[in-house]
C-alpha positions in Angstrom: 0.1 -0.2 -0.2 3.1 2.8 0.9 4.3 2.0 -2.3 0.8 2.7 -4.0 0.9 6.1 -2.3 4.3 6.4 -3.0 3.9 6.4 -6.9 0.5 8.4 -6.5 2.5 11.5 -4.7 5.1 10.7 -7.3 2.8 11.4 -10.5 1.1 14.2 -8.5 4.7 15.8 -8.1 5.8 15.2 -11.4 2.5 16.4 -13.4 3.0 20.0 -11.0 6.6 20.0 -12.1 5.7 19.1 -15.7 2.6 22.0 -15.6 5.1 24.7 -14.3 7.8 24.4 -17.2 5.0 23.8 -19.9 6.0 20.5 -21.0 3.7 17.7 -22.2 4.3 14.3 -20.5 2.1 11.1 -19.9 1.8 9.5 -16.0 4.7 7.3 -16.7 7.1 10.4 -17.3 5.4 12.5 -14.8 6.4 9.5 -12.0 10.1 9.2 -13.1 10.3 13.1 -13.4 9.4 13.1 -9.5 11.6 10.1 -8.6 14.9 11.0 -10.0 14.3 14.4 -9.0 13.6 12.8 -5.8 16.8 12.1 -5.9 18.4 14.9 -7.0 17.2 16.8 -3.9 17.9 14.1 -1.5 21.9 14.8 -3.3 22.1 18.5 -3.4 18.8 19.9 -1.2 18.5 18.3 1.6 21.8 19.1 2.6 20.8 22.7 2.3 17.1 23.2 3.4 17.6 19.8 6.4 14.6 18.2 4.8 14.0 14.8 3.6 12.3 13.9 0.7 9.3 11.7 -0.5 11.8 9.1 -0.2 12.0 9.7 3.6 8.4 10.4 4.1 5.9 12.6 2.4 5.3 15.9 4.2 4.6 19.2 2.7 8.0 19.7 3.3 9.5 17.0 1.7 6.9 17.0 -1.7 8.1 20.9 -1.8 12.0 20.0 -2.0 11.0 17.1 -4.5 9.3 19.2 -6.2 12.1 21.4 -6.7 14.4 19.1 -7.5 12.0 17.6 -10.4 12.1 21.0 -11.7 15.8 21.5 -11.3 15.7 17.9 -13.7 13.3 19.5 -16.1 15.1 22.6 -16.6 18.7 20.3 -17.1 16.7 18.1 -19.9 15.6 21.2 -21.7 18.5 22.7 -22.0 20.1 19.9 -23.8 17.1 19.2 -25.6 17.2 22.9 -26.8 21.1 22.3 -27.4 20.8 19.5 -30.0 17.7 20.8 -31.9 
């Protein structure tokens, strides 16, 4: 049951991140964006803000840090995607 809740929260966070970046994506991409964003946030942002990610617990602060990590991921991906074209 915890895995389903985790995936649901990841899908919502990924959807919010892709909407803020004006990207089009599907449910699977939204989940991947949030999960990878959580790892990025855990590595770079958690030491700065002293807050975990949704990998640790699902709270408002961890969701915001994960959202920020997802946005960073999308900015980097969009930078390289535009650089090729």
